[in-house]
ZANUKOL-425114 format. One record per residue (C-alpha): residue in three letters; chain; y, x, z. Coordinates in steps of 0.1 Angstrom, whole numbers. Last residue first. Example, Ala and Ser with C-alpha at 12.3 -4.5 7.8 and 13.67 -1.06 7.14 Angstrom:
2
   residu   chaine      yy      xx      zz
      Ser        A     -11     137      71
      Ala        A     -45     123      78
***
This chain:
68
   residu   chaine      yy      xx      zz
      Lys        A    1041     694    1222
      Glu        A    1025     706    1260
      Lys        A    1057     716    1283
      Phe        A    1062     752    1290
      Ile        A    1089     749    1314
      Ala        A    1113     767    1294
      Gly        A    1110     747    1265
      Val        A    1077     740    1238
      Phe        A    1042     745    1243
      Thr        A    1016     746    1211
      Arg        A     978     737    1216
      Lys        A     953     744    1190
      Pro        A     973     770    1170
      Asn        A     966     775    1136
      Gly        A     963     814    1130
      Arg        A     991     834    1121
      Glu        A     987     867    1099
      Val        A     998     904    1111
      Gln        A     996     929    1083
      Tyr        A    1014     957    1098
      Leu        A     983     966    1117
      Gln        A     962     965    1089
      Ala        A     980     995    1073
      His        A     967    1018    1099
      Gln        A     933    1007    1097
      Glu        A     932    1016    1062
      Gln        A     951    1049    1069
      Ala        A     919    1055    1090
      Phe        A     893    1047    1070
      Ser        A     910    1072    1041
      Gly        A     908    1098    1063
      Ala        A     874    1090    1079
      Gln        A     864    1091    1040
      Gly        A     881    1123    1036
      Ala        A     860    1138    1061
      His        A     826    1126    1053
      His        A     830    1142    1018
      Glu        A     842    1176    1033
      Ala        A     815    1175    1057
      Leu        A     788    1165    1032
      Lys        A     802    1197    1009
      Gln        A     797    1217    1038
      Ala        A     760    1205    1047
      Leu        A     754    1211    1005
      Leu        A     768    1247    1007
      Met        A     745    1253    1037
      Val        A     716    1239    1025
      Ala        A     722    1261     993
      Leu        A     725    1294    1012
      Lys        A     696    1284    1031
      Lys        A     673    1278     998
      Asn        A     689    1307     983
      Ala        A     679    1328    1013
      His        A     640    1315    1014
      Gln        A     635    1319     975
      Ser        A     645    1359     982
      Arg        A     660    1377     953
      Glu        A     696    1362     960
      Ser        A     724    1344     941
      Glu        A     701    1317     928
      Val        A     716    1288     941
      Tyr        A     718    1251     924
      Glu        A     735    1223     947
      Val        A     733    1188     938
      Phe        A     753    1164     955
      Asn        A     748    1123     950
      Pro        A     771    1106     976
      Met        A     759    1079     998
***
């Protein structure tokens, strides 16, 4: 979880400052989540091209699929 700090003192009212700070924190958090989602999607897409062969338990050969 990211550590965001927002200090706002632009309004005379403490409630207005708090409301503005919460809004700015929500915006920063949304940007952070969007960045993480984008990098996760890129990693998932890159994994599509990294196919690994497993250890087959049964192998079939030929046109009639005779077990090896």
